[in-house]
Structures are given as structure tokens and as C-alpha cells.
N, C-alpha and C positions, 0 to 999 in steps of 0.2 A: 503494499499499500504506500502510495506516494502522499506525504505530508503536505498539506496546503499552507500556503504562505498566510502571513497575518493579514495582508490586504485582501486576499480572497476570502478568508474566514470572516473579516469584517463586512465585506460586501454580502456574503451570504446571511449573516445574522440580521442584517437590516430587513430582510424579507421574512423573518419569523415572528410570529405572534409573541404576545406577553407570556402565555402559558408555556409555549415552546421554550422561550428563553429561561423560564424558571425551572423547566424540566432539564435543560441542558446543565445549568448551574448547579442542580442538586446531583446530577450523574458526575460532573467533575468532582464535586466535593467528596463523593463516595469513592471515586477512582484512586486518588492520591492524597496522601496526608497534607502535603505542601498547598494543594489546591484548597482544602478545608482550612487551614491555617490563614491563607490569604483572604479567603472569604470571610473568616471570622474577624480579622482585622478590619477589613473594609466595612462590614457590617456594624461591629460593636466597638472596635478600638479607635477607628481613624477620627472620630469627633472628639476624643479626648486623648489626644498625644501625650500629655503629661503622664496620666496613669499608665499608658502603654509603656513609656520609657521607664517609669519606676518599676513596672512589673518585670521588665527585662533586667533591670539592675538587681533586682532581688533574685532573679533566677541565676544570674551570672555569679552572685556572691555566693549563693547556695552551692553552684557547680565548682567554684574555687575551693569551697570548704571540703568538698568531697575528693578532692584530688589525691591520688595516691603518692605520697612524697617519698617513698623507699627507693625510687631510682628516677633519674632525669628523663630516661626514656619514657616511663608513665607520665611524668609531667608534661613532657613535650606533646604526647598524644592527646592528652586532656586539654591542654591549652589550645591546641589547633582545633579540637573540637568545640570548644567554647568560642573561639573566634568564627568558626563556621556558622555556628548558630547566631551570633551576632549579625554577621554579614546576611544572613538570610532575612533577619528581622529589619535590617537596613534596606534591603530589597523591596520588602512589602511596603515600608513607609515612604520611601523615595524623597524624604525631607532631609536637607543638608544639616540642619540643627540636630535632628535626631541622630544622624551618623556621627557627628562630632561628639555629642554627649555620650553615646554608647562606647565609642572607641576610647574616649578619655577614660570613662569608668573601667573598661577592660584593662587598660594600661595602669590605672591606679591599683587594681586588683592584682595585677601581675607583679608590679613593684613591691606590694605589701606581703606578697606570698613568701611563705618560709618553706623550704630553703630559697635563698636569693636566686633570682633569675640570672644574675651577673656571673655566676658559676658556669654558664653553659652557653656556647656560641649560638647555638640555634634559638634559644630563648631570647638572647640578646638581639638576633636578627629580626625575630618576631615583633619584638618590641619596638625596635627602630623602625621597621616597615610601617608600623601603625602611627608611629609619630610623624613620619613623612606623609602618611595618608592625611593625617589630621590636620596637618599644615596646609595641604593642597586644599582641602575641603573649606577650611577657615578663610582662604583668599576669595572663596566665592561667595561669602556671606555679606550681609549688611555691616558697615562700619562699627556700629555699637556691638554688634554681636561678636565681630572680629576681636575687638579690644577685650571684652569679657573672657572669650575662649582662649586668646593668647595670654592671659594672665593665669588661666589655669594650666596653660601648656608649660609656661615657664616654670610653675611649681612641679610639674611632673618631670622636667628635664634637669632639675637640680641634683 
């Protein structure tokens, strides 16, 4: 089966009735967990971005507390998993402020983690890449937000 392009799908969806669209959405939500998560965000969380961010921050803190710290191998795997989860939520939101908030929180958690990330090259690289990403995204924001986030970033890089 050849997959249709987004343009083709959009054109075809315009011809569907409201009931057909509803049925398609429900089928998509049953098919894959990510579809259900995106639909949940769009329907329930998008209107209150602050609660969405706080929920993710709490989840990230809990995941960091559950990391197996017996070896750096397990720490790296867990940190990458947490970062993948954050990136997925960032894709749902598509808001630059949310991206900066979540990545700064991730870096704070990584920095506070025991044993220190500074003793492992891979973790240092993950941390540094996120700092670079944060700096890039901050430049696209409004001047007032840039100032606030740059203050937080300077605290992180000390």
C-alpha cells in the first residue's frame, strides 16, 4: 500500500462529513498510543499550557528519581529515554516557550542528579546539546521572554 501525502489526505478529508471525521479520529486514537496522547493534548491540555508543563515537569522529576544509578550505562539509557519523552511532548505543543521550559527543567534535573553527569562524556554531551538547543530556541522568542530565559540559562551554565 502506498501512503498518501499530507496534501492528498487534507484534500480527501474536506469531503468527509462530521460523523466520518469523528470516526476517523477515534480509529486513529485506538490504533496508536501517540495518536491518543496527541488527541488528549489537543482536547484537554492545549487550553491550559501551564498545567501541561507542570504535569510534564512532575513526570520528569519522578523519572529522574527512578533512575538506576548503579552504573553510567543505565543512567545514560534512562536519561535518553526521559529526553525522548520530553521531545515528544514538545512536538505535541509546538510552542517555543514550552520547549524552553521543559528543556531547562531537564537540564536542571540532570545537573542535580547524583552521581554527577560530569563524570561521563555521553551525559556531558547530552547536557551540552540541550543547552545549545535552548539557546537557539530562545533567540526566536519575544525580547522579554529572551531576557527571562537567558537569566535561567546563565544559572544553569555556572
